[in-house]
KOLDRENNU-670982 format. One line per field, with one value per atom (N, C-alpha, C, CB): y, z, x; atom name; residue number from 1. Coordinates in Angstrom, 1 decimal, decimal comma. Glycine has a CB too. Example, Ala and Ser with C-alpha at 12.3 -4.5 7.8 and 13.67 -1.06 7.14 Angstrom:
2
py: (-5,7  -4,5  -3,3  -4,5  -2,2  -1,1  0,0  -0,6) $
pz: (7,8  7,8  7,8  9,0  7,1  7,1  7,9  5,7) $
px: (13,2  12,3  13,2  11,3  12,8  13,7  12,9  14,1) $
a: (N  CA  C  CB  N  CA  C  CB) $
k: (1  1  1  1  2  2  2  2) $
//
This chain:
146
py: (-29,1  -30,1  -29,7  -31,6  -28,3  -28,0  -27,4  -27,3  -26,3  -25,6  -26,5  -24,8  -28,3  -28,9  -29,4  -29,6  -29,7  -30,6  -29,4  -31,0  -28,4  -27,3  -27,0  -25,8  -26,8  -27,0  -27,9  -27,6  -29,2  -30,3  -30,6  -31,4  -29,6  -29,6  -28,9  -29,2  -27,6  -26,4  -27,1  -24,7  -27,7  -28,4  -29,5  -29,0  -30,3  -31,4  -30,8  -32,7  -29,4  -28,5  -28,2  -27,0  -28,0  -27,7  -28,5  -27,1  -29,9  -30,9  -31,8  -31,3  -30,9  -31,9  -31,1  -32,6  -31,1  -30,2  -30,1  -30,9  -28,9  -28,1  -29,1  -26,5  -29,9  -30,9  -32,2  -30,7  -33,2  -34,1  -34,6  -34,5  -35,6  -36,0  -36,6  -37,4  -36,4  -36,9  -37,7  -36,2  -39,3  -40,4  -40,6  -41,6  -40,3  -40,3  -41,6  -39,2  -42,9  -44,2  -44,8  -45,0  -43,6  -44,5  -43,3  -44,3  -42,9  -42,4  -41,7  -43,1  -40,4  -39,9  -37,9  -40,2  -37,3  -36,2  -35,1  -35,8  -35,1  -34,1  -33,6  -34,3  -33,3  -32,4  -30,9  -32,6  -30,4  -29,0  -28,7  -28,4  -29,5  -29,3  -29,7  -30,1  -29,4  -29,1  -30,9  -27,7  -31,2  -32,8  -32,5  -33,6  -33,8  -34,1  -35,2  -34,2  -35,7  -36,7  -37,7  -35,7  -37,8  -38,4  -40,2  -38,4  -40,7  -41,8  -41,5  -42,6  -40,4  -40,0  -39,4  -38,3  -38,9  -38,3  -39,3  -36,9  -40,5  -41,3  -42,2  -41,9  -42,5  -43,2  -42,3  -43,1  -40,8  -40,2  -40,4  -39,0  -39,5  -39,5  -40,9  -38,9  -42,0  -42,9  -44,3  -43,0  -44,3  -45,3  -45,0  -45,8  -43,8  -43,2  -42,9  -42,0  -41,8  -41,1  -41,6  -39,9  -41,8  -42,9  -44,3  -42,8  -45,0  -46,3  -47,0  -46,4  -47,0  -48,3  -48,7  -47,6  -50,2  -50,9  -51,4  -52,1  -51,2  -51,2  -50,7  -50,9  -51,0  -50,5  -49,0  -51,6  -47,6  -46,4  -46,2  -44,8  -45,7  -45,3  -44,5  -44,3  -44,9  -44,2  -42,3  -45,2  -41,7  -40,4  -39,8  -40,1  -39,1  -38,5  -37,0  -39,1  -36,8  -35,2  -34,1  -35,1  -33,3  -32,7  -31,6  -32,0  -31,2  -30,3  -29,1  -30,7  -29,2  -28,0  -28,4  -26,9  -27,7  -28,0  -27,5  -27,5  -27,6  -26,9  -25,9  -28,0  -25,3  -24,4  -23,2  -24,7  -22,0  -20,9  -19,6  -20,7  -20,1  -19,1  -19,3  -18,8  -20,7  -20,6  -22,2  -20,1  -22,5  -23,8  -24,9  -24,0  -26,4  -27,0  -27,7  -26,3  -28,3  -29,7  -29,6  -32,4  -29,4  -29,9  -31,3  -30,1  -30,9  -32,2  -32,0  -32,7  -33,6  -34,2  -33,1  -36,0  -32,3  -31,3  -30,0  -31,2  -29,9  -28,8  -27,5  -28,3  -28,1  -26,9  -27,5  -26,5  -26,8  -26,9  -27,6  -25,5  -28,4  -29,0  -28,9  -30,5  -28,5  -28,9  -30,5  -27,9  -30,9  -32,5  -33,0  -32,9  -34,3  -34,7  -36,6  -34,0  -37,2  -38,9  -39,2  -39,8  -40,2  -40,7  -42,1  -40,6  -42,4  -43,4  -45,0  -43,0  -44,5  -45,4  -46,3  -44,3  -45,1  -45,9  -46,1  -45,3  -45,4  -45,4  -44,8  -47,3  -43,7  -42,9  -41,4  -42,9  -40,6  -39,4  -38,9  -39,1  -37,8  -36,2  -35,3  -35,4  -34,8  -33,5  -32,5  -33,6  -31,4  -30,3  -29,9  -28,6  -29,9  -29,0  -27,9  -28,3  -27,7  -26,2  -25,7  -26,1  -25,1  -24,9  -25,7  -23,0  -25,7  -26,6  -27,6  -25,8  -28,6  -29,9  -31,2  -29,9  -30,7  -32,1  -31,6  -33,2  -30,6  -30,3  -30,8  -28,6  -30,7  -31,7  -33,1  -31,2  -33,6  -35,0  -35,5  -35,5  -34,7  -35,4  -35,7  -34,7  -34,7  -34,4  -35,7  -32,5  -35,9  -36,9  -38,4  -36,5  -38,4  -39,8  -40,2  -39,9  -39,3  -39,6  -39,6  -38,9  -39,0  -39,8  -41,4  -38,8  -41,2  -42,4  -43,8  -41,8  -43,3  -44,6  -44,4  -44,7  -43,7  -43,4  -44,4  -41,4  -44,3  -44,8  -46,5  -43,9  -46,9  -48,2  -48,8  -48,6  -47,9  -48,5  -48,6  -46,9  -48,0  -48,2  -46,7  -49,4  -46,2  -44,3  -43,6  -43,3  -43,6  -42,1  -40,7  -42,3  -40,0  -38,7  -37,7  -38,4  -37,3  -36,4  -34,5  -37,1  -34,7  -33,5  -33,7  -33,1  -34,3  -34,1  -34,3  -33,0  -35,0  -35,4  -36,3  -35,9  -37,2  -38,1  -37,7  -38,9  -38,5  -37,4  -37,2  -37,8  -38,5  -38,6  -36,9  -40,4  -36,0  -35,1  -34,2  -34,4  -34,2  -33,5  -34,0  -33,1  -35,1  -36,3  -36,3  -38,0  -37,2  -37,8  -36,6  -39,2  -35,6  -34,7  -33,7  -34,2  -33,2  -32,3  -32,6  -32,1  -33,7  -34,7  -34,7  -36,3  -35,0  -35,2  -33,7  -36,1  -32,7  -31,7  -30,7  -31,1  -31,3  -30,9  -31,8  -31,4  -32,6  -33,6  -33,2  -34,8  -32,6  -32,3  -31,0  -32,1  -30,1  -29,0  -29,2  -28,3  -30,1  -30,5  -30,9  -31,7  -31,5  -32,4  -30,7  -34,1  -30,1  -28,9  -28,7  -28,7  -29,3  -29,1  -28,8  -30,0  -28,1  -27,5  -26,5  -28,1  -25,4  -23,8  -23,9  -22,0) $
pz: (-17,9  -16,8  -15,3  -17,1  -15,4  -14,1  -13,6  -13,8  -14,5  -14,2  -13,6  -15,8  -14,0  -13,7  -12,3  -14,7  -12,0  -11,0  -9,3  -11,5  -9,8  -8,5  -8,5  -8,5  -9,5  -9,9  -8,7  -11,5  -9,3  -8,3  -6,8  -9,1  -6,5  -5,2  -4,4  -4,9  -4,8  -4,1  -4,1  -5,2  -5,0  -5,1  -4,0  -6,6  -3,8  -2,7  -1,3  -3,0  -1,6  0,0  0,1  0,3  -0,4  0,1  0,3  -0,5  0,4  1,2  1,7  0,9  2,7  3,6  4,6  3,1  6,0  7,1  7,0  8,9  7,2  7,3  7,9  8,3  9,5  9,8  9,8  11,0  10,2  10,1  11,3  9,8  11,0  12,8  13,4  13,0  14,5  15,5  16,3  16,0  16,1  17,4  18,2  17,2  19,6  20,5  21,0  21,6  20,5  20,8  19,8  20,2  18,9  17,8  18,2  15,1  19,7  20,1  19,3  20,4  18,9  18,1  18,9  16,4  18,3  19,2  19,0  19,3  20,5  20,6  21,4  21,0  21,8  23,1  22,6  22,7  21,8  21,5  22,3  19,7  22,6  23,4  24,8  22,7  25,4  27,0  27,4  27,8  28,4  28,7  28,6  30,2  28,1  28,0  28,5  26,6  29,3  30,8  30,5  32,1  29,2  28,9  29,5  27,3  30,0  31,1  31,9  31,7  32,5  34,0  33,6  34,7  32,5  32,4  31,6  31,7  31,4  30,6  31,7  29,5  32,4  33,8  34,8  34,6  34,7  35,5  35,1  35,6  33,2  32,6  32,6  31,2  31,8  30,7  31,7  29,6  32,7  33,7  34,9  34,2  35,9  37,0  37,3  37,1  36,4  36,0  35,1  35,4  34,2  33,3  33,2  31,9  34,4  34,7  33,6  34,9  33,0  31,6  32,2  29,6  31,5  32,0  30,8  32,9  29,8  28,6  28,1  28,0  26,7  25,9  25,6  24,4  25,8  25,6  23,9  26,9  22,9  21,6  21,4  21,6  20,3  20,5  20,1  19,4  20,5  20,5  19,0  22,1  18,7  17,7  17,9  15,6  17,9  18,7  17,4  19,9  17,3  15,7  16,6  14,6  15,8  16,1  15,7  15,7  14,6  13,9  13,0  13,7  12,9  12,0  10,6  12,5  10,0  8,5  8,4  7,4  9,6  9,2  9,5  10,3  8,1  8,5  9,4  7,7  10,0  11,1  12,7  11,0  13,2  14,3  14,0  15,5  15,6  15,8  15,0  17,4  15,1  14,5  13,2  14,5  12,8  11,1  10,7  11,9  9,4  8,5  9,0  6,9  9,7  9,5  8,1  11,2  8,3  6,8  6,6  7,0  7,5  7,3  6,8  8,3  6,9  5,8  7,0  4,9  8,0  9,2  9,9  10,6  11,0  11,6  13,1  11,6  13,7  14,8  15,4  14,6  16,8  17,6  18,2  18,4  18,2  18,6  17,8  20,1  17,7  17,1  17,3  15,7  17,6  17,7  16,3  18,7  15,8  14,6  14,9  13,9  14,7  15,2  14,1  15,7  13,0  11,9  12,1  10,6  12,6  12,8  14,3  12,2  15,2  17,1  17,2  18,1  16,6  17,1  17,4  15,9  18,5  18,8  18,5  20,2  17,7  17,5  18,2  16,1  18,9  19,4  18,9  20,8  18,8  18,4  19,8  17,4  19,6  20,7  21,4  20,0  22,0  22,4  23,8  22,1  24,5  26,2  26,8  26,8  25,7  26,6  25,7  26,8  25,4  25,2  25,8  25,6  27,4  27,7  28,1  29,0  27,8  27,9  26,7  27,9  25,6  24,5  24,2  23,1  25,2  25,2  25,8  25,8  27,1  27,7  27,1  28,5  26,2  25,4  24,2  24,5  23,5  22,7  22,9  21,9  24,3  24,9  25,3  26,0  25,5  25,9  24,8  27,0  23,9  22,6  22,2  21,2  22,6  22,2  23,4  22,6  24,5  25,4  25,1  27,2  24,3  24,6  22,8  25,0  21,7  20,9  21,2  20,5  22,2  22,6  23,0  22,9  23,6  24,6  23,4  26,2  21,9  21,2  21,3  22,0  21,6  21,4  20,8  22,7  19,8  18,8  19,4  16,9  20,3  20,3  20,2  21,3  18,7  18,0  18,6  15,9  19,2  19,8  21,3  19,1  22,4  23,1  24,1  22,9  23,9  24,8  25,9  24,0  25,9  26,8  28,2  26,3  29,3  30,5  31,2  31,6  30,1  30,9  30,1  30,6  29,4  29,2  30,6  27,9  31,8  32,3  33,8  31,9  33,6  34,8  34,7  34,5  33,9  33,8  33,2  33,0  32,1  31,7  32,6  30,8  33,3  34,3  35,2  34,9  35,6  36,5  36,1  36,4  34,9  34,5  34,2  33,4  33,9  33,8  35,3  32,9  35,8  37,4  38,1  38,1  37,6  38,0  37,7  37,3  36,4  35,5  36,0  34,0  36,7  37,4  38,1  38,0  39,4  40,4  40,5  40,5  39,2  38,8  38,2  37,3  37,8  37,4  36,2  38,0  35,4  33,8  33,3  33,2  34,1  33,2  33,7  33,1  33,4  34,3  34,8  32,9) $
px: (48,0  47,5  48,0  48,0  48,9  49,0  48,0  50,0  47,4  46,1  44,6  45,8  44,6  44,0  44,5  43,9  45,5  46,0  45,5  48,2  45,8  45,6  44,3  46,4  43,2  41,8  41,4  41,5  41,6  41,4  42,1  41,7  43,2  43,6  42,8  44,8  42,5  41,5  39,8  41,6  39,3  38,0  38,1  37,6  39,3  39,0  39,3  40,0  40,3  40,0  38,6  40,9  37,8  36,2  35,8  35,3  35,8  35,3  35,8  34,7  36,8  37,5  37,8  38,8  38,2  38,2  40,0  37,3  40,0  41,7  42,2  42,0  42,1  43,1  42,6  43,6  43,2  42,8  41,7  43,9  40,6  39,7  40,8  38,0  40,8  41,3  40,7  41,7  40,5  40,4  41,2  40,2  41,0  42,0  41,9  42,0  41,3  41,3  43,0  39,3  42,9  44,0  45,6  43,1  45,6  46,9  47,1  47,8  46,3  47,0  47,2  45,9  48,5  48,7  48,0  50,0  47,5  46,6  47,4  45,1  48,4  49,7  49,0  52,1  48,5  48,6  47,2  48,7  46,3  44,9  44,9  43,7  43,8  44,0  43,7  42,4  44,2  43,8  42,5  44,2  42,5  40,8  40,2  40,3  40,9  40,5  39,4  39,8  39,5  38,3  37,7  38,4  38,9  38,4  37,9  39,0  38,3  37,9  35,9  39,4  36,2  34,8  34,0  34,8  34,4  33,6  33,2  34,3  33,8  33,4  32,0  35,1  32,7  31,3  30,2  31,2  30,0  28,8  28,2  28,9  28,6  28,4  27,9  30,1  29,3  29,0  28,2  30,2  28,7  28,3  26,7  29,0  26,8  25,3  24,4  25,5  24,9  23,7  23,6  23,8  24,8  24,2  24,6  22,7  25,6  25,9  27,1  26,1  26,9  28,0  28,9  27,6  27,9  28,5  29,6  27,8  30,1  31,2  30,5  31,5  31,0  30,1  30,7  30,6  30,5  30,3  31,8  28,9  32,5  33,8  33,8  34,9  34,3  34,6  35,7  35,4  34,9  36,3  35,8  36,4  37,1  37,3  37,5  38,9  37,1  37,3  38,4  35,5  39,3  40,2  39,7  41,5  39,3  38,8  38,4  39,5  36,9  35,7  35,9  34,5  34,9  34,5  33,3  34,0  33,1  31,7  32,4  30,1  32,0  32,5  32,3  32,8  31,1  30,9  31,1  29,7  32,2  32,6  33,1  31,5  33,2  33,6  32,5  33,8  32,8  32,0  32,2  31,1  31,2  31,7  29,9  32,6  30,3  29,0  28,2  29,5  27,1  26,5  25,3  25,7  24,6  23,9  22,8  23,0  22,2  21,1  21,3  20,4  22,7  22,9  23,6  21,0  23,2  24,0  25,3  23,0  25,6  26,7  26,3  27,4  27,3  27,0  28,6  26,2  28,6  29,4  29,4  29,1  28,5  28,4  27,6  27,9  27,4  26,6  26,6  26,7  25,5  25,7  25,5  24,6  25,7  25,7  25,2  27,1  23,9  23,7  24,0  22,4  24,1  24,5  25,9  24,6  27,2  28,4  28,4  29,7  27,3  27,1  28,6  26,9  28,7  29,8  29,3  31,0  30,3  29,8  31,2  28,9  30,8  31,7  31,1  31,8  32,7  32,4  33,3  32,5  33,1  34,7  35,3  34,3  36,3  37,4  37,1  38,5  36,3  35,6  35,6  34,0  35,4  35,6  34,4  35,4  33,4  32,2  32,0  30,8  33,1  33,4  32,6  34,6  32,9  31,9  30,6  32,5  30,5  28,8  27,9  28,6  29,1  28,3  28,6  28,4  29,9  30,0  28,7  31,3  28,3  27,0  26,0  26,4  26,0  24,6  24,7  24,4  25,6  25,6  26,0  26,1  26,4  26,4  25,1  27,2  23,9  22,6  21,9  22,0  22,4  21,5  22,0  21,8  23,1  24,0  23,3  26,1  22,6  22,1  20,9  22,4  19,9  18,6  18,6  18,0  19,2  19,6  19,9  20,5  20,3  20,3  19,9  20,7  19,1  17,7  16,1  17,2  16,9  15,4  14,7  14,2  15,2  14,5  15,2  14,3  15,4  15,9  15,2  15,0  16,3  15,2  15,5  14,4  15,9  16,6  15,3  16,8  14,2  13,7  13,6  12,2  14,0  14,8  13,6  15,8  12,6  11,3  11,1  10,4  12,2  12,3  12,9  13,0  12,4  12,5  13,7  11,6  14,9  16,3  16,7  17,6  16,1  16,9  16,5  16,6  15,4  15,3  15,6  14,4  16,2  16,6  18,0  16,0  18,9  20,0  20,8  19,9  20,3  21,0  21,7  20,2  20,6  21,0  22,1  20,1  21,9  22,7  24,3  21,9  24,6  25,7  26,3  25,4  25,7  26,2  26,6  25,3  26,0  26,0  27,2  24,5  27,5  28,8  30,2  28,7  29,6  30,8  31,4  30,4  30,4  30,9  31,7  30,2  31,2  31,4  33,3  30,2  33,3  34,6  35,6  34,1  35,0  35,6  35,9  36,5  35,5  35,4  34,6  35,6  33,5  32,2  32,3  30,7  31,7  31,5  29,9  31,6) $
a: (N  CA  C  CB  N  CA  C  CB  N  CA  C  CB  N  CA  C  CB  N  CA  C  CB  N  CA  C  CB  N  CA  C  CB  N  CA  C  CB  N  CA  C  CB  N  CA  C  CB  N  CA  C  CB  N  CA  C  CB  N  CA  C  CB  N  CA  C  CB  N  CA  C  CB  N  CA  C  CB  N  CA  C  CB  N  CA  C  CB  N  CA  C  CB  N  CA  C  CB  N  CA  C  CB  N  CA  C  CB  N  CA  C  CB  N  CA  C  CB  N  CA  C  CB  N  CA  C  CB  N  CA  C  CB  N  CA  C  CB  N  CA  C  CB  N  CA  C  CB  N  CA  C  CB  N  CA  C  CB  N  CA  C  CB  N  CA  C  CB  N  CA  C  CB  N  CA  C  CB  N  CA  C  CB  N  CA  C  CB  N  CA  C  CB  N  CA  C  CB  N  CA  C  CB  N  CA  C  CB  N  CA  C  CB  N  CA  C  CB  N  CA  C  CB  N  CA  C  CB  N  CA  C  CB  N  CA  C  CB  N  CA  C  CB  N  CA  C  CB  N  CA  C  CB  N  CA  C  CB  N  CA  C  CB  N  CA  C  CB  N  CA  C  CB  N  CA  C  CB  N  CA  C  CB  N  CA  C  CB  N  CA  C  CB  N  CA  C  CB  N  CA  C  CB  N  CA  C  CB  N  CA  C  CB  N  CA  C  CB  N  CA  C  CB  N  CA  C  CB  N  CA  C  CB  N  CA  C  CB  N  CA  C  CB  N  CA  C  CB  N  CA  C  CB  N  CA  C  CB  N  CA  C  CB  N  CA  C  CB  N  CA  C  CB  N  CA  C  CB  N  CA  C  CB  N  CA  C  CB  N  CA  C  CB  N  CA  C  CB  N  CA  C  CB  N  CA  C  CB  N  CA  C  CB  N  CA  C  CB  N  CA  C  CB  N  CA  C  CB  N  CA  C  CB  N  CA  C  CB  N  CA  C  CB  N  CA  C  CB  N  CA  C  CB  N  CA  C  CB  N  CA  C  CB  N  CA  C  CB  N  CA  C  CB  N  CA  C  CB  N  CA  C  CB  N  CA  C  CB  N  CA  C  CB  N  CA  C  CB  N  CA  C  CB  N  CA  C  CB  N  CA  C  CB  N  CA  C  CB  N  CA  C  CB  N  CA  C  CB  N  CA  C  CB  N  CA  C  CB  N  CA  C  CB  N  CA  C  CB  N  CA  C  CB  N  CA  C  CB  N  CA  C  CB  N  CA  C  CB  N  CA  C  CB  N  CA  C  CB  N  CA  C  CB  N  CA  C  CB  N  CA  C  CB  N  CA  C  CB  N  CA  C  CB  N  CA  C  CB  N  CA  C  CB  N  CA  C  CB  N  CA  C  CB  N  CA  C  CB  N  CA  C  CB  N  CA  C  CB  N  CA  C  CB  N  CA  C  CB  N  CA  C  CB  N  CA  C  CB  N  CA  C  CB  N  CA  C  CB  N  CA  C  CB  N  CA  C  CB  N  CA  C  CB  N  CA  C  CB  N  CA  C  CB  N  CA  C  CB  N  CA  C  CB  N  CA  C  CB  N  CA  C  CB  N  CA  C  CB  N  CA  C  CB  N  CA  C  CB) $
k: (1  1  1  1  2  2  2  2  3  3  3  3  4  4  4  4  5  5  5  5  6  6  6  6  7  7  7  7  8  8  8  8  9  9  9  9  10  10  10  10  11  11  11  11  12  12  12  12  13  13  13  13  14  14  14  14  15  15  15  15  16  16  16  16  17  17  17  17  18  18  18  18  19  19  19  19  20  20  20  20  21  21  21  21  22  22  22  22  23  23  23  23  24  24  24  24  25  25  25  25  26  26  26  26  27  27  27  27  28  28  28  28  29  29  29  29  30  30  30  30  31  31  31  31  32  32  32  32  33  33  33  33  34  34  34  34  35  35  35  35  36  36  36  36  37  37  37  37  38  38  38  38  39  39  39  39  40  40  40  40  41  41  41  41  42  42  42  42  43  43  43  43  44  44  44  44  45  45  45  45  46  46  46  46  47  47  47  47  48  48  48  48  49  49  49  49  50  50  50  50  51  51  51  51  52  52  52  52  53  53  53  53  54  54  54  54  55  55  55  55  56  56  56  56  57  57  57  57  58  58  58  58  59  59  59  59  60  60  60  60  61  61  61  61  62  62  62  62  63  63  63  63  64  64  64  64  65  65  65  65  66  66  66  66  67  67  67  67  68  68  68  68  69  69  69  69  70  70  70  70  71  71  71  71  72  72  72  72  73  73  73  73  74  74  74  74  75  75  75  75  76  76  76  76  77  77  77  77  78  78  78  78  79  79  79  79  80  80  80  80  81  81  81  81  82  82  82  82  83  83  83  83  84  84  84  84  85  85  85  85  86  86  86  86  87  87  87  87  88  88  88  88  89  89  89  89  90  90  90  90  91  91  91  91  92  92  92  92  93  93  93  93  94  94  94  94  95  95  95  95  96  96  96  96  97  97  97  97  98  98  98  98  99  99  99  99  100  100  100  100  101  101  101  101  102  102  102  102  103  103  103  103  104  104  104  104  105  105  105  105  106  106  106  106  107  107  107  107  108  108  108  108  109  109  109  109  110  110  110  110  111  111  111  111  112  112  112  112  113  113  113  113  114  114  114  114  115  115  115  115  116  116  116  116  117  117  117  117  118  118  118  118  119  119  119  119  120  120  120  120  121  121  121  121  122  122  122  122  123  123  123  123  124  124  124  124  125  125  125  125  126  126  126  126  127  127  127  127  128  128  128  128  129  129  129  129  130  130  130  130  131  131  131  131  132  132  132  132  133  133  133  133  134  134  134  134  135  135  135  135  136  136  136  136  137  137  137  137  138  138  138  138  139  139  139  139  140  140  140  140  141  141  141  141  142  142  142  142  143  143  143  143  144  144  144  144  145  145  145  145  146  146  146  146) $
//
């Protein structure tokens, strides 16, 4: 019986992340991670650069993913990603990396296009050449992106 219990724990661990996923809007403890400045950056990217006045999608910050070859988390296609927009849930997921704000801006643009009825997995809409570079430049000027 003890062997089955240990086996069940080990197998369960194979399908879960090592650390819990942290929703910042749930006020979880992220004190061991650098300052997110999410409200400020949300206002810059979502409201100013992308010109949205609706509520942005919630962000799930993944503190430690489950990908064996580096940061990120498993996605439905079988690969790994450091950021993803999940249209079914209307959520953005971003892994905490030095490039997290670049991923944030990228996934928020997916959300914007989806809300406008234009799912664009191939990055062919004109906003990828106009809004996204503007968002990255604004993040550089803010000092949160190299």
